[in-house]
C-alpha positions, 0 to 999 in steps of 0.5 A: 383770709387772703380772699378777704384781703383781695375783696377789701383791696378791690372795695377800697380801690373802687371807692377811690376811683369814684372819690378821685374822679371829677364830678360829684362822687356818690356812695351808697349808705354803708358802702364805706364799711362794706355793707351788703344786702345778703338774703337768708339763703346766702345770696345777695339782693341786687335791687332791694327797693321792695325788700323789708328790713331784713335785707335793708337794715344796717349791720354796724358790726361791719364797721368794726370788722372792716375798720381798715376799709372805713379809714381808707375811704375816710382818707380818700374823702379828706384827700379829695377835699384838701386837693381842689384838682379832684373837684374841678367846676367846669368841663373846660377846667377838666379838659385843661387839667387832665392829660396823658390818659392811658389804659394798659392791661386794665390799669389806668393812668392819667395826670392832672395839672392844677394850680402849680401842682402836677398829680400822677394818678394810677388805678391798677387792676393788675400788678405792674411796674409803671414809670412816672417819667420824673420824680413824684411824691406819694400823696395818697394810696388806697393801700398801706404804703408810706405817704411822702415817699418820692420815686420816679417809678413804682411797682403797683399791686393789683387793686391799688390806687396811687396818687403822686404829686409834685410842685411845678418848678419848685424842687424843695416844696413837698405837697400837703399830706393829710392824715385823718 
């Protein structure tokens, strides 16, 4: 079962990268519950435009089997909708808001500053310890972390996306945490 957990973590993180990026996010039908296009021989169809219903049908039992993935993707969508910093309207807004983009060992970190709030985003491919530079509050996790925890450094797991938030110049205010 550990292989299945790794696959679910990677799936959830991949969708978190898309849903927390600027621009219009796009998902394939059934992606939110790990739909795949498995052929009768057990291999997968990469391009099924001309395959019949056997390959292109929706197996909704996968939603029950992967309800944890479905709920995490639902959380990511709700988080994006609740935080305008993740859907800026112009290239100049994006360039003005995003800073400190770094890539190290396959892990990506960057900051977004928008409307009085700073976000620190981590997309971790590999486990690592990351310093946030100052105290931030965890606002979204693709994993099962406790939202609302405040920290200045974090040990991320492989295939994990974390979004931290803090108000600029206001120590006591906490960001809006959205539970779906």
